[in-house]
C-alpha positions in Angstrom: 0.0 0.0 0.0 1.4 3.4 -0.9 1.3 6.5 1.3 -1.8 7.9 -0.5 -3.8 4.7 0.1 -2.6 4.6 3.7 -3.8 8.1 4.2 -7.2 7.3 2.7 -7.6 4.3 5.0 -6.4 6.4 8.0 -9.0 9.1 7.2 -11.7 6.5 7.0 -10.7 5.0 10.3 -10.6 8.4 12.0 -14.0 9.4 10.6 -15.5 6.1 11.9 -13.8 6.6 15.3 -15.2 10.1 15.6 -18.7 9.2 14.2 -18.2 11.7 11.3 -19.3 11.5 7.7 -17.8 13.2 4.7 -20.0 16.3 5.1 -18.8 16.9 8.7 -15.1 16.3 7.8 -15.4 18.6 4.8 -16.8 21.4 7.0 -13.9 20.9 9.4 -11.3 21.1 6.6 -13.0 24.0 4.7 -13.6 21.8 1.7 -16.8 20.6 0.0 -18.2 17.1 0.5 -17.5 16.4 -3.1 -13.8 17.3 -2.7 -13.5 14.9 0.3 -15.3 12.2 -1.7 -12.8 12.6 -4.6 -9.9 12.5 -2.2 -11.2 9.4 -0.3 -12.0 7.6 -3.6 -8.6 8.2 -5.0 -9.8 10.4 -7.9 -8.0 13.3 -6.3 -5.0 13.4 -3.9 -4.7 14.7 -0.4 -2.2 17.6 -0.5 0.3 18.5 2.2 -1.9 21.5 3.4 -4.8 19.0 3.6 -2.7 16.7 5.8 -2.0 19.7 8.1 -5.7 20.5 8.3 -6.5 16.8 9.0 -3.9 16.9 11.8 -5.5 20.0 13.3 -9.1 18.7 12.8 -8.4 15.4 14.6 -5.8 16.5 17.0 -3.4 13.9 15.7 0.2 14.8 14.8 1.1 14.5 11.1 3.6 11.7 11.5 1.0 9.6 13.3 -1.5 10.2 10.4 1.1 8.9 8.0 1.8 5.8 10.1 -1.6 4.3 9.3 -5.0 3.9 10.8 -4.0 2.0 14.0 -1.5 4.6 15.1 -3.7 7.5 14.1 -6.7 6.2 16.0 -4.6 5.4 19.1 -3.4 9.0 19.1 -6.9 10.4 18.7 -7.8 12.6 21.7 -10.4 10.9 23.9 -12.8 13.8 23.6 -12.9 13.3 19.8 -14.0 9.7 20.0 -17.6 8.9 19.3 -19.6 7.3 22.1 -20.3 3.8 20.8 -22.8 2.4 23.2 -23.7 -1.1 21.9 -21.4 -0.5 18.9 -19.4 -3.1 17.1 -15.7 -3.3 16.4 -14.6 -3.0 12.8 -11.3 -4.3 11.5 -9.4 -2.4 8.7 -7.2 -4.6 6.7 -4.0 -3.1 5.5 -2.3 -5.1 2.6 
């Protein structure tokens, strides 16, 4: 998996952990939902300024964002995590 794919999986994991959808993330990054959708589908790339905004939005340092979903979610501030009462655990497979 290349760094772009790793970042997309990491963003998806952070969105899930925070209970966010693309619309909420887009608002936090000052992008449109369509822009986030294109970046998450691989039709557009996340830029370095986007990574800085992702870091600020989630409160996760940039190096931890680039280490993959497990590390990024581990570094997620507790206050950003969604309350998952009765939720289920989801496994993200990294090839």
